[in-house]
N, C-alpha and C positions, 0 to 999 in steps of 0.2 A: 332610594331603595330599589332593588331589582325585583323581579318576579319571584325569586326563591327566598325573599326576605333578607337578603344579604345587604348590608349597608355599604354603598359604593364608596371608594376612597375619596371621590370628588365631593361627597356629602360630609366629610369628616374634616376636623381641624388639621391643618397641615402640620406635619411633624409630630403628631401625637404618638407616643410610644405604644407598643402592643403589649397586651396582657394575655396570658393563657391560663385558663382554669380547668380543673377536673370537675365536671358538672355533677352535682348531687342528684339522686332520684327525688321525685316530688315529695314523697313522704318524709324523708330525712331532711330535705331542704325546708319544708314547712316547720318541722320541729325545731331545727337549728335557728331558723330565722325568727321563730317565736322567742327563743332564748336571747337571741341578739337584740331583738326589739325590747325585751324586758330589762336587759342589763347593760346595754351600750348607751352611753350618754346620748340622748335624743338629738341634741344639736350637732353631733359629729356622725350620727349614723345615716349615711347617705347611700349605702349599698346593702344588698341583701346578703345573706350568709353565703360563703363561698370558700373554696379550696383553691388557692393560688399556686400555679406551677411556675410561671415566669411573671415577673413584675414589670419588666421594661425592655422589650425587644425593639430594635429599630424599625420604623415603618417601612423602610426600604425592603425588608425581607418578607413582607406580607404574602406574596405569591408563593414563594418557597415554603414558607411556614404552613400555609394552607394545604400545599401538596403533602408535606410531612405528616401533618395532623390527619389528613384524609387517608393516607396510607395506613397509618397506625390504627385509625378508627375502623378499619375493615376487620379487626380482631374482635375477640369476645370482650364484653364489658368487664373491666378489672374488678376483682374482688377487693373489698375494703372492710374496715371495722373501726368504729369509734370505740376506743379502748380505755378511755379515761380523760383526765383533764391535763392541759399543758399550762404551766404557770408562765405568764408573761410579766415583764417588769411592772407594768401598770395595768394589768388585765388578766383575762381568763380566755382559754381556747379549748375546744374539743380536740383531742389528739386523735389523729387518723393513721391507722396502720394499713398499708397496702404495698407489699413487695411488688405486685404487678404494676402499679402506678409509678412506683419508684423506677422500675426498669424502663417504663415508657418515657419518663422524664429524663433518664440518662440517655436514651436514644435521641430525644429532641435536643438535649444540651449538646451532644456530640455534633449533630447537624448544624447547630447554631454557634459552634466553637469560634471564639474570637469576637463574638458579637454580644456576649453576656455581660451584664453589669456585675459589679461586686456582689450585690445582694443575690443576684441570680446564679452566681458561681459558688455560693455557699452550699454546704450539705442540705439536702432537702429534709424538711420537718413538716410533713403534711398536717394541716390542722384547720379548724374553722374558728375564727375569733368571734367571741360572743360578748366580750367586754374589752375595752381598751380606753386608754387616757383617763383612768380613775386613780384615786389615791391607793397606795399599796395596801392599806388596811381594808379598803372596800374590796379589792381584788381577792385578798386572803379570805374575807367573810363569804364571798360567793363561792370560792373554791371549797371551803368547809361545808357550805350548804349543799352544793351539787355533788360533791365527792360522795357523800352518804346516799345519794338518790340515783346516781348514774350507773347504768348497767351496759355492758358491751352491746353494740348495735351492729349487725353485719348487713352489708349492702353491696351493690355494684354501682360503680360510677356509670352515668348514662352517656357521657360523651366528653368532648373537648369543647370548652368555650373560648372564643376569640373576641377580644374587646380592645377598644382604643381608649387611652387615658386622656380625657379632655377636661381640664379645669377642675380636677378633683372628682370627676364622675367617670364612670365607664360607659362607653357608647358600645352597645352590642354590634358586633360585625357578623358573627356567624356561630352556630353550634354544629359541631360534627359528631353525630351519634355513633356509638359503637354498633356494629352490625354483625359481628361474628356469632 
């Protein structure tokens, strides 16, 4: 690790794909992570609550990607709102609306053109997964329970997160906070 807290590439698993997240503010992260801990199967819950922008970029683009993210992070923190639930096949997610982050995602995708996986090329659906890999009936039950309690939550993303996917876990590389 270097003096700025960045995990050096030499310390990471060779060839590990890169993930990019939209980092949640502490209060929203704490709340969403509490829901995830309560409803995600514990044996599968290896990550904290998160909003993934890109799932698997090649490690060879790390330098360029950091430059792109740093440039975009000079702007104002993007506005966002948790506006309901998203039904997953075997789970439940919090649906996140953010035209500002969708625009930033499009800019990054354009810069990474030709390097995106099929999953990362699909239309962006911002969300925080709080339950996955459960029976459809369990997912429907949680959706019915939370649907009645959930109210819109407005917030601003605090930055971009860059991680390496290593053996099913995310190794933090760097967070680039919005500064505008």
